C-alpha positions as CSV (number, residue, x, y, z in Angstrom):
1,M,-64.4,-33.8,-92.5
2,N,-63.7,-35.1,-89.0
3,S,-62.3,-33.1,-86.2
4,M,-59.5,-34.5,-84.0
5,N,-61.0,-37.5,-82.1
6,P,-61.3,-37.0,-78.3
7,Q,-60.1,-40.6,-77.8
8,A,-56.6,-39.6,-79.0
9,E,-54.3,-40.0,-76.0
10,T,-52.5,-36.7,-76.3
11,A,-52.1,-33.8,-78.8
12,Q,-49.9,-35.2,-81.5
13,A,-48.4,-34.3,-84.9
14,V,-50.6,-34.6,-87.9
15,T,-49.4,-35.5,-91.4
16,S,-51.0,-36.0,-94.8
17,M,-51.6,-39.7,-95.6
18,T,-53.2,-41.7,-98.3
19,M,-55.6,-44.4,-97.2
20,I,-52.9,-47.0,-97.8
21,Q,-50.5,-45.1,-95.5
22,A,-53.2,-44.6,-92.8
23,L,-54.1,-48.3,-92.7
24,R,-50.4,-49.2,-92.5
25,S,-49.9,-46.7,-89.7
26,A,-52.8,-48.2,-87.8
27,M,-51.4,-51.7,-88.0
28,D,-47.9,-50.4,-87.1
29,I,-49.2,-48.7,-84.0
30,M,-51.1,-51.8,-82.8
31,L,-48.3,-54.2,-83.5
32,E,-46.1,-52.0,-81.3
33,R,-48.7,-51.5,-78.6
34,D,-49.9,-55.0,-78.2
35,D,-47.8,-58.2,-78.6
36,N,-50.9,-60.2,-79.2
37,V,-51.6,-58.4,-82.5
38,I,-50.4,-60.3,-85.5
39,V,-50.9,-59.6,-89.2
40,F,-51.0,-62.3,-91.9
41,G,-52.6,-63.1,-95.3
42,Q,-51.6,-63.7,-98.9
43,D,-48.4,-61.8,-99.8
44,V,-48.7,-59.4,-96.8
45,G,-45.3,-60.2,-95.4
46,Y,-42.2,-59.8,-97.6
47,F,-44.2,-58.4,-100.5
48,G,-46.1,-55.9,-98.4
49,G,-49.6,-56.8,-99.8
50,V,-50.9,-56.4,-103.3
51,F,-51.8,-52.8,-102.6
52,R,-48.7,-52.3,-100.2
53,C,-50.8,-51.7,-97.1
54,T,-48.5,-53.8,-95.0
55,E,-45.2,-52.7,-96.7
56,G,-42.3,-52.7,-94.2
57,L,-44.2,-54.3,-91.3
58,Q,-42.5,-57.7,-91.6
59,K,-39.1,-56.1,-91.6
60,K,-39.9,-54.1,-88.5
61,Y,-41.7,-56.8,-86.5
62,G,-40.4,-60.0,-87.8
63,T,-41.8,-63.1,-89.5
64,S,-43.6,-64.3,-86.4
65,R,-45.8,-61.2,-86.2
66,V,-46.3,-60.4,-89.9
67,F,-46.2,-63.3,-92.3
68,D,-47.5,-64.8,-95.5
69,A,-50.3,-67.4,-95.6
70,P,-51.0,-70.1,-98.2
71,I,-53.6,-69.4,-100.9
72,S,-56.4,-70.7,-98.8
73,E,-59.0,-68.2,-97.6
74,S,-60.7,-70.8,-95.4
75,G,-57.4,-71.6,-93.9
76,I,-56.5,-68.0,-93.2
77,I,-59.9,-67.3,-91.5
78,G,-59.9,-70.7,-89.7
79,A,-56.4,-70.0,-88.3
80,A,-57.5,-66.6,-87.2
81,V,-60.5,-67.9,-85.3
82,G,-58.3,-70.3,-83.3
83,M,-55.7,-67.6,-82.7
84,G,-58.5,-65.2,-81.4
85,A,-59.9,-67.9,-79.1
86,Y,-56.3,-68.5,-77.8
87,G,-55.9,-64.8,-76.9
88,L,-54.3,-63.3,-79.9
89,R,-55.7,-60.4,-82.0
90,P,-55.2,-61.4,-85.6
91,V,-55.5,-58.9,-88.4
92,V,-55.8,-60.8,-91.6
93,E,-56.0,-59.7,-95.2
94,I,-58.2,-61.3,-97.9
95,Q,-56.4,-60.1,-101.0
96,F,-59.7,-59.1,-102.7
97,A,-63.2,-59.2,-101.1
98,D,-64.2,-61.4,-104.1
99,Y,-62.1,-64.2,-102.7
100,V,-63.8,-64.4,-99.3
101,Y,-66.5,-66.8,-100.2
102,P,-64.5,-70.0,-99.5
103,A,-64.0,-68.7,-96.0
104,S,-67.7,-67.9,-95.4
105,D,-68.4,-71.0,-93.3
106,Q,-65.4,-70.1,-91.0
107,L,-66.7,-66.5,-90.7
108,I,-70.4,-67.3,-90.2
109,S,-70.4,-70.6,-88.4
110,E,-67.3,-70.2,-86.3
111,A,-66.0,-66.6,-85.8
112,A,-69.5,-65.0,-85.5
113,R,-70.9,-67.8,-83.2
114,L,-68.0,-68.6,-80.9
115,R,-68.9,-66.1,-78.1
116,Y,-72.6,-67.3,-78.1
117,R,-72.0,-71.0,-78.3
118,S,-69.4,-70.9,-75.5
119,A,-71.6,-68.7,-73.3
120,G,-68.9,-66.0,-73.3
121,D,-66.0,-68.3,-72.4
122,F,-64.3,-67.7,-75.8
123,I,-64.2,-64.7,-78.1
124,T,-62.7,-64.1,-81.6
125,P,-61.2,-60.6,-81.6
126,M,-60.1,-60.7,-85.2
127,T,-60.2,-58.1,-88.0
128,V,-60.6,-59.2,-91.6
129,R,-59.3,-56.6,-94.0
130,M,-60.7,-56.8,-97.6
131,P,-60.3,-54.4,-100.6
132,C,-63.7,-54.1,-102.2
133,G,-65.5,-52.3,-105.0
134,G,-64.8,-51.4,-108.6
135,G,-63.4,-48.4,-110.4
136,I,-60.1,-50.0,-111.3
137,Y,-61.1,-52.2,-114.3
138,G,-60.9,-55.3,-112.2
139,G,-63.8,-57.1,-113.8
140,Q,-66.2,-59.5,-112.2
141,T,-63.7,-61.2,-109.8
142,H,-61.9,-58.1,-108.5
143,S,-64.7,-55.6,-108.1
144,Q,-67.4,-57.0,-105.9
145,S,-69.0,-55.3,-102.8
146,P,-70.2,-58.2,-100.6
147,E,-71.0,-56.1,-97.5
148,A,-74.7,-57.2,-97.3
149,M,-73.6,-60.8,-97.0
150,F,-72.0,-59.9,-93.6
151,T,-74.4,-57.3,-92.2
152,Q,-77.1,-59.9,-91.7
153,V,-74.8,-62.3,-89.7
154,C,-75.3,-62.0,-86.0
155,G,-72.0,-61.7,-84.2
156,L,-70.1,-59.9,-87.0
157,R,-69.4,-56.2,-87.2
158,T,-69.1,-54.7,-90.7
159,V,-67.1,-51.5,-91.3
160,M,-66.2,-49.5,-94.4
161,P,-64.2,-46.2,-94.1
162,S,-64.2,-43.6,-96.9
163,N,-61.1,-41.5,-96.0
164,P,-57.6,-41.8,-94.4
165,Y,-58.6,-40.3,-91.1
166,D,-61.4,-42.7,-90.5
167,A,-59.5,-45.6,-92.0
168,K,-56.8,-45.4,-89.3
169,G,-59.1,-44.6,-86.4
170,L,-61.6,-47.2,-87.3
171,L,-59.0,-49.9,-87.9
172,I,-57.5,-49.3,-84.5
173,A,-60.9,-49.4,-82.9
174,C,-61.7,-52.7,-84.7
175,I,-58.4,-54.3,-83.7
176,E,-59.1,-53.5,-80.0
177,N,-62.7,-54.7,-80.2
178,D,-63.6,-58.1,-78.9
179,D,-65.9,-59.0,-81.8
180,P,-64.9,-60.3,-85.2
181,V,-65.0,-57.4,-87.7
182,I,-65.3,-57.3,-91.5
183,F,-63.2,-54.3,-92.5
184,L,-63.9,-53.4,-96.1
185,E,-61.6,-51.0,-97.9
186,P,-62.8,-49.4,-101.2
187,K,-59.8,-49.9,-103.3
188,R,-60.7,-47.0,-105.6
189,L,-60.1,-44.7,-102.6
190,Y,-56.7,-46.0,-101.6
191,N,-54.8,-43.1,-103.3
192,G,-57.4,-40.4,-103.5
193,P,-61.1,-39.5,-103.3
194,F,-63.1,-40.4,-106.4
195,D,-66.1,-38.4,-107.5
196,G,-67.3,-40.9,-110.1
197,H,-66.0,-39.0,-113.1
198,H,-63.5,-41.5,-114.4
199,D,-62.5,-39.3,-117.3
200,R,-61.0,-36.6,-115.0
201,P,-57.5,-36.5,-113.5
202,V,-57.2,-38.4,-110.2
203,T,-57.4,-36.1,-107.1
204,P,-54.7,-37.0,-104.6
205,W,-55.5,-37.3,-100.9
206,S,-53.1,-34.5,-100.1
207,K,-55.7,-32.0,-101.4
208,H,-58.4,-33.4,-99.1
209,P,-58.8,-32.3,-95.4
210,A,-59.5,-35.9,-94.3
211,S,-56.0,-36.8,-95.3
212,Q,-54.7,-35.0,-92.3
213,V,-54.1,-37.9,-90.0
214,P,-52.5,-38.0,-86.5
215,E,-49.3,-39.9,-86.5
216,G,-49.9,-41.7,-83.3
217,Y,-52.7,-43.6,-81.6
218,Y,-56.4,-42.5,-81.8
219,K,-59.7,-44.2,-82.4
220,V,-62.8,-43.3,-84.4
221,P,-65.8,-44.6,-82.5
222,L,-67.5,-47.7,-84.0
223,D,-71.3,-47.6,-84.6
224,R,-71.3,-43.8,-85.3
225,A,-72.1,-42.3,-88.7
226,A,-70.6,-39.0,-89.9
227,I,-72.6,-36.1,-91.6
228,V,-70.0,-35.2,-94.2
229,R,-72.2,-32.6,-96.0
230,P,-75.0,-30.9,-94.0
231,G,-78.2,-30.1,-96.0
232,A,-81.9,-29.6,-95.7
233,A,-83.5,-30.9,-98.8
234,V,-82.8,-34.6,-98.9
235,T,-80.9,-37.2,-96.8
236,V,-78.3,-39.4,-98.6
237,L,-77.3,-42.6,-96.9
238,T,-74.1,-44.0,-98.3
239,Y,-70.6,-45.3,-97.6
240,G,-67.3,-45.9,-99.2
241,T,-66.6,-44.5,-102.6
242,M,-70.2,-43.4,-103.0
243,V,-69.7,-40.7,-100.3
244,Y,-67.8,-38.6,-102.8
245,V,-70.1,-39.5,-105.7
246,A,-73.1,-38.3,-103.6
247,Q,-71.3,-35.0,-102.7
248,T,-70.5,-34.4,-106.4
249,A,-74.1,-35.1,-107.4
250,A,-75.3,-32.5,-104.9
251,E,-72.8,-29.9,-106.2
252,E,-73.7,-30.6,-109.9
253,T,-77.5,-30.6,-109.4
254,G,-77.6,-27.8,-106.8
255,V,-79.7,-29.9,-104.5
256,D,-79.1,-29.2,-100.8
257,A,-78.4,-32.8,-99.9
258,E,-77.3,-33.9,-96.4
259,V,-74.8,-36.7,-97.1
260,I,-74.3,-39.3,-94.3
261,D,-71.3,-41.5,-94.4
262,L,-72.4,-44.6,-92.4
263,R,-68.9,-45.9,-91.8
264,S,-70.2,-48.7,-89.5
265,L,-72.7,-50.6,-91.6
266,W,-73.6,-53.0,-88.7
267,P,-74.2,-52.1,-85.9
268,L,-75.8,-49.1,-87.5
269,D,-76.1,-45.5,-86.3
270,L,-79.9,-45.4,-86.7
271,E,-80.3,-42.3,-84.5
272,T,-78.3,-40.1,-86.9
273,I,-80.2,-41.5,-89.9
274,V,-83.7,-41.0,-88.4
275,A,-82.9,-37.5,-87.2
276,S,-81.7,-36.5,-90.7
277,V,-84.7,-38.0,-92.6
278,K,-87.2,-36.5,-90.2
279,K,-85.5,-33.1,-90.9
280,T,-85.4,-33.4,-94.7
281,G,-88.4,-35.5,-95.4
282,R,-86.7,-37.2,-98.3
283,C,-84.1,-40.0,-98.6
284,V,-81.8,-41.3,-101.3
285,I,-79.7,-44.4,-100.7
286,A,-76.6,-45.0,-102.8
287,H,-74.2,-48.0,-102.9
288,E,-72.0,-49.7,-105.4
289,A,-73.2,-53.3,-104.7
290,T,-76.0,-55.0,-106.6
291,R,-79.6,-53.7,-106.0
292,T,-81.5,-56.9,-105.0
293,C,-80.9,-57.7,-101.3
294,G,-78.1,-55.1,-101.2
295,F,-77.6,-53.2,-97.9
296,G,-79.7,-50.4,-99.3
297,A,-82.8,-52.6,-99.1
298,E,-82.3,-52.8,-95.3
299,L,-81.7,-49.1,-95.1
300,M,-84.8,-48.4,-97.0
301,S,-86.8,-50.7,-94.7
302,L,-85.5,-49.0,-91.6
303,V,-86.2,-45.5,-93.0
304,Q,-89.8,-46.5,-93.9
305,E,-90.3,-48.1,-90.5
306,H,-89.0,-45.2,-88.4
307,C,-89.7,-42.1,-90.6
308,F,-92.9,-43.0,-92.6
309,H,-95.0,-40.0,-91.4
310,H,-92.1,-37.6,-92.1
311,L,-91.5,-38.7,-95.7
312,E,-92.5,-36.3,-98.5
313,A,-91.6,-38.6,-101.3
314,P,-90.8,-42.3,-102.0
315,I,-87.3,-43.4,-101.0
316,E,-84.9,-43.8,-103.9
317,R,-82.1,-46.3,-104.3
318,V,-79.1,-45.9,-106.6
319,T,-77.0,-49.0,-106.9
320,G,-75.1,-51.3,-109.1
321,W,-77.0,-53.5,-111.4
322,D,-78.1,-57.1,-110.8
323,T,-75.3,-58.5,-113.0
324,P,-71.7,-59.5,-112.6
325,Y,-69.4,-56.5,-112.5
326,P,-68.4,-55.9,-116.1
327,H,-65.0,-55.1,-117.4
328,A,-65.7,-53.5,-120.7
329,Q,-68.7,-51.5,-119.5
330,E,-67.5,-50.6,-116.0
331,W,-68.8,-47.0,-116.1
332,A,-72.3,-48.1,-117.2
333,Y,-72.4,-50.3,-114.1
334,F,-70.8,-47.9,-111.6
335,P,-73.5,-45.6,-110.0
336,G,-72.0,-42.3,-110.9
337,P,-73.1,-38.7,-110.1
338,A,-75.5,-38.5,-113.0
339,R,-77.6,-41.4,-111.7
340,V,-77.4,-40.1,-108.1
341,G,-78.3,-36.6,-109.3
342,A,-81.3,-38.0,-111.2
343,A,-82.5,-39.6,-108.0
344,F,-82.2,-36.3,-106.2
345,K,-84.4,-34.6,-108.9
346,R,-87.0,-37.4,-108.7
347,V,-87.5,-37.1,-104.9
348,M,-87.5,-33.3,-105.1
349,E,-90.2,-33.2,-107.8
350,V,-92.8,-35.2,-105.7
């Protein structure tokens, strides 16, 4: 999916990793390279995180560099803002993205605004890791995708990787970046790519080329999308778990779709989007979050603004529904390949 990044320091060994292992490797490398990097959050220390992304890091770096925080999201983010202003580079974990709302004031009014309100005297180089999305029967309080809430906040970056290679390279780039970053991790992808067919056996990352991850330091550039499936008939704008759902829909319908993994939701790689839509003349947008005011609405507006005279059909959106994420009817809510494929056929019939 992605070739070896030119920002890697030297040629290095490559090994197969899950997304969990890739994220852990990124934090391990940055903890070793920079004494100002610290990792904390609920259960991330001794326990290693609810998904084990930080397993073993406290034992290796000690309780002053990797430690547990009280069950207070506003306290976690507030402390990270102060640490960033002081000169540290905190990497904090919100156990589930659904729990971030109590910390929204600290993120929006403090972290995102500090550089501006201090005229550049202070920065908040903090990375906020959050597992997001559904597909694990987590119900309404463990399945939300709140990315749109952050993409409209001036001063925040919002990133969502879809594979182990990108996860490690993007996380390293985010930790080194001087802006506060919301780093969303689709939990359904932690252990393997997911094509949207929940009734099929889980595919391990070891069978996917993007699981081949350099063992050492490298970065994936922020603000740059990836064309993960070239095509000529329709452009698909997506991210996270839906990258694989879109590819599956293309295979099952036979539509020659060009699938773009946005990776960085904001700032956005508008150049890649516009070039693709001008080429194909059609656009489908797919994400797991709710439809109304979801990030797809902004993408649709941008495509309409920049590509109007090249469009051969109305833009289609395939999203979650405007309801709480259900437990019993999870797969009726999840925008699977059948719904994405139906959108492909609609834009092709115009």
